[in-house]
C-alpha positions in Angstrom: -120.7 74.1 -17.3 -120.0 74.5 -21.0 -117.4 71.6 -20.7 -120.4 69.3 -19.2 -122.5 70.6 -21.9 -120.2 69.6 -24.6 -119.7 66.1 -23.0 -123.5 65.7 -23.0 -123.6 66.8 -26.8 -120.8 64.2 -27.5 -122.8 61.4 -25.7 -125.8 62.2 -27.6 -123.7 61.9 -30.9 -122.5 58.4 -29.6 -126.2 57.2 -28.8 -127.8 58.5 -32.0 -125.1 57.1 -34.4 -124.1 58.6 -37.5 -127.6 60.4 -38.6 -126.4 63.3 -36.1 -122.8 63.2 -37.4 -124.3 63.9 -40.8 -126.2 66.7 -39.5 -123.2 68.3 -37.9 -121.2 67.8 -41.0 -123.8 69.5 -43.1 -123.9 72.4 -40.4 -120.2 72.6 -41.0 -120.7 73.0 -44.6 -123.1 75.8 -44.1 -121.2 77.6 -41.7 -118.1 77.7 -44.4 -120.5 78.5 -47.2 -121.2 81.8 -45.2 -117.4 82.6 -44.2 -114.4 82.8 -45.9 -112.7 80.3 -43.6 -113.2 79.0 -39.7 -110.8 77.4 -37.2 -111.6 74.3 -35.1 -112.2 76.4 -32.1 -115.0 78.4 -33.7 -116.7 75.6 -35.5 -116.8 73.4 -32.4 -118.2 76.6 -30.5 -121.0 77.1 -33.3 -122.2 73.3 -33.1 -121.8 73.2 -29.5 -119.6 70.1 -29.6 -115.9 69.2 -28.2 -113.2 70.5 -30.0 -112.0 66.9 -30.9 -115.3 65.9 -32.3 -115.3 69.2 -34.7 -111.8 68.2 -35.7 -113.0 64.4 -36.6 -116.0 65.9 -38.7 -113.5 68.1 -40.5 -111.2 65.3 -41.1 -113.6 63.3 -42.7 -114.9 66.1 -44.9 -111.5 67.0 -45.6 -110.6 63.2 -46.9 -114.0 63.9 -49.3 -112.3 66.9 -50.6 -115.4 69.0 -49.1 -113.2 71.2 -47.1 -109.6 72.2 -47.2 -107.3 73.4 -44.7 -105.5 76.8 -45.3 -101.6 76.3 -45.0 -100.9 79.7 -43.6 -103.8 80.1 -40.7 -104.5 76.5 -40.2 -108.4 77.1 -40.9 -110.6 75.4 -42.7 -112.7 76.3 -46.1 -115.0 74.7 -48.6 -113.1 72.3 -50.9 -113.5 71.4 -54.5 -115.6 68.7 -53.8 -118.5 71.1 -53.2 -117.9 72.3 -56.5 -118.2 69.2 -58.2 -121.7 68.8 -56.6 -122.9 71.8 -57.6 -121.8 71.6 -61.2 -123.9 67.9 -61.3 -126.8 69.8 -59.8 -126.4 72.7 -62.5 -126.0 69.9 -65.1 -129.3 68.1 -64.4 -130.9 71.5 -64.3 -129.5 72.6 -67.8 -131.1 69.2 -69.0 -134.6 69.8 -67.4 -134.5 73.4 -68.9 -133.1 72.5 -72.3 -135.1 69.3 -72.6 -138.6 71.0 -72.0 -137.9 73.1 -75.3 -136.9 70.1 -77.1 -139.8 68.0 -76.2 -142.1 71.4 -77.2 -140.8 71.5 -80.7 -141.2 67.8 -80.8 -144.7 67.9 -79.8 -145.1 70.8 -82.3 -143.9 68.8 -85.0 -145.6 65.5 -84.9 -148.2 66.2 -81.9 -147.5 63.3 -79.9 -146.7 63.2 -76.2 -143.0 63.4 -75.7 -140.8 63.0 -72.6 -137.2 63.2 -71.4 -136.3 60.7 -68.9 -133.0 60.5 -66.7 -131.4 57.2 -64.9 -132.5 57.4 -61.0 -131.1 54.5 -59.3 -132.8 51.4 -60.8 -135.7 53.6 -62.5 -136.3 55.8 -65.4 -137.4 59.3 -63.9 -139.3 61.5 -66.4 -138.1 65.2 -65.8 -140.1 66.9 -68.9 -143.1 66.3 -70.9 -144.9 67.8 -73.6 -148.8 66.5 -74.4 -150.4 65.9 -77.6 -153.2 68.0 -78.3 -154.9 65.2 -80.5 -158.4 64.3 -79.2 -157.4 60.6 -78.7 -153.7 60.8 -77.1 -151.5 59.8 -74.3 -152.1 62.5 -72.1 -151.3 61.1 -68.7 -148.9 63.3 -66.6 -145.5 61.5 -66.4 -143.5 64.2 -64.9 -141.8 63.0 -61.6 -142.9 59.4 -61.8 -140.5 56.4 -61.8 -141.0 53.8 -64.6 -139.4 50.4 -64.9 -136.2 50.2 -66.8 -137.2 46.9 -68.5 -140.9 47.8 -69.7 -140.7 51.4 -71.0 -138.4 52.6 -74.1 -136.6 55.3 -72.1 -136.1 52.9 -69.3 -134.5 50.1 -71.9 -132.3 53.0 -73.6 -130.9 54.0 -70.1 -130.4 50.4 -68.9 -128.8 49.3 -72.3 -126.1 52.2 -71.7 -126.0 51.7 -67.9 -122.9 50.2 -65.9 -123.3 46.4 -65.8 -123.7 46.3 -62.3 -126.9 48.0 -62.6 -128.3 45.4 -65.2 -127.3 42.4 -63.2 -129.1 44.2 -60.3 -132.3 44.4 -62.4 -132.1 40.9 -63.6 -131.0 39.4 -60.4 -134.8 39.3 -59.4 -138.0 38.8 -60.6 -139.1 41.4 -63.3 -142.4 42.9 -62.8 -145.1 42.0 -65.6 -147.0 45.1 -66.4 -148.8 43.9 -69.5 -148.9 40.8 -71.3 -146.2 41.8 -73.5 -143.3 43.1 -71.0 -140.3 41.5 -71.3 -139.9 39.5 -68.0 -137.1 37.0 -69.0 -133.5 38.2 -68.4 -132.0 36.3 -71.2 -134.6 38.0 -73.5 -134.0 41.4 -71.9 -130.4 41.1 -72.3 -130.8 40.4 -76.2 -133.2 43.4 -76.6 -130.6 45.6 -74.9 -127.8 44.2 -77.2 -129.9 45.1 -80.2 -130.9 48.8 -78.8 -127.0 49.2 -78.5 -126.6 48.3 -82.0 -129.7 50.2 -83.6 -129.2 53.3 -81.6 -133.3 53.3 -80.3 -135.6 51.5 -78.3 -139.3 50.8 -78.6 -141.7 49.5 -76.0 -144.8 48.0 -77.7 -147.5 47.9 -75.2 -145.0 47.0 -72.5 -146.1 49.2 -70.0 -149.3 50.3 -70.6 -151.4 48.5 -73.2 -152.7 50.1 -76.2 -150.0 52.7 -76.0 -146.3 52.3 -78.0 -143.2 54.4 -77.5 -139.8 55.0 -79.2 -137.0 56.4 -77.5 -133.6 57.5 -78.6 -130.4 58.4 -76.9 -129.2 61.9 -75.5 -125.8 62.4 -75.5 -123.8 64.5 -73.0 -120.5 66.3 -73.1 -118.2 63.2 -72.1 -119.8 61.4 -74.8 -122.3 59.2 -72.5 -125.9 58.6 -72.8 -127.2 61.0 -70.2 -130.8 61.0 -70.5 -133.3 59.4 -73.3 -135.8 61.3 -75.3 -139.0 59.4 -76.0 -142.5 59.9 -77.7 -145.7 57.9 -76.4 -148.7 57.4 -78.7 -151.6 55.2 -78.9 -150.6 51.9 -80.7 -153.0 52.5 -83.8 -151.1 55.5 -84.6 -147.5 54.3 -83.8 -147.2 50.9 -84.8 -144.1 49.0 -86.1 -144.7 50.5 -89.8 -144.5 54.2 -88.1 -141.4 53.6 -86.0 -138.7 54.3 -88.8 -140.3 57.9 -89.1 -140.5 58.8 -85.5 -136.9 57.7 -84.8 -135.8 59.9 -87.6 -137.9 62.9 -85.9 -136.7 61.8 -82.5 -132.9 61.6 -83.5 -133.1 65.3 -84.9 -134.6 66.6 -81.8 -132.3 64.4 -79.6 -129.6 65.9 -81.7 -130.2 69.4 -80.7 -130.5 68.5 -76.8 -127.2 66.9 -77.0 -125.6 69.7 -78.7 -127.0 71.8 -76.1 -125.4 70.0 -73.4 -122.1 69.7 -75.2 -122.5 66.1 -76.6 -122.6 64.9 -79.9 -125.9 63.8 -81.9 -126.4 59.7 -82.0 -127.1 58.1 -85.1 -129.9 55.2 -85.6 -128.8 52.3 -87.7 -131.1 49.8 -89.6 -134.2 51.3 -88.6 
């Protein structure tokens, strides 16, 4: 009876495709997380699958370093690949925690709305925000919101330092025109990104929201790469071209604090 059950389970895996395989692979990781080590027979019994199915799943996980086999007993345990993922999650949580205090300090100094954004696929995702207390201010809640890379200051900063294939993906299709000021021409955007890399800061002058301007600077991680962007957003009548140099100076100082907390070095703005 048990053999028929396993055969039926294996047929279900074949019918349902890779989704069920992924679920079972994750179950294996959960099992190993709660045990020092397990053999193939134990894992197959826990999953209710044939031993050969469990072995194939383990072999795939082992090829990605998510599990490893003990030489002495032949049992499996979690591999270093899991630690790599855990470290990445911890690093992102560290950015969010430290970024909030930096945004709070920035707003306390200049009383304009501040955000930190991370690159997420083909979007800039705001992970923290501190809002201006002024009567007229940009008070919209941006946390958790995806914003276009080509039309925001944080997005352009992140795109300027992103892998080349991402830029080609963004400029390989029609760019959304959010306002009359949005850059939609790929060649113009490419020149803008070159300037951002040279200057060390990015601006969006009414390009995503009318009557709202923003300036962003990079946050540098432990490996020396841009891991986030710190920005200030304000009504256009308070943050015009003449105010940009002063805002960049303040942003750079606070971004340096955040970079230092993440183990990186502060970036330096040029030709503000």
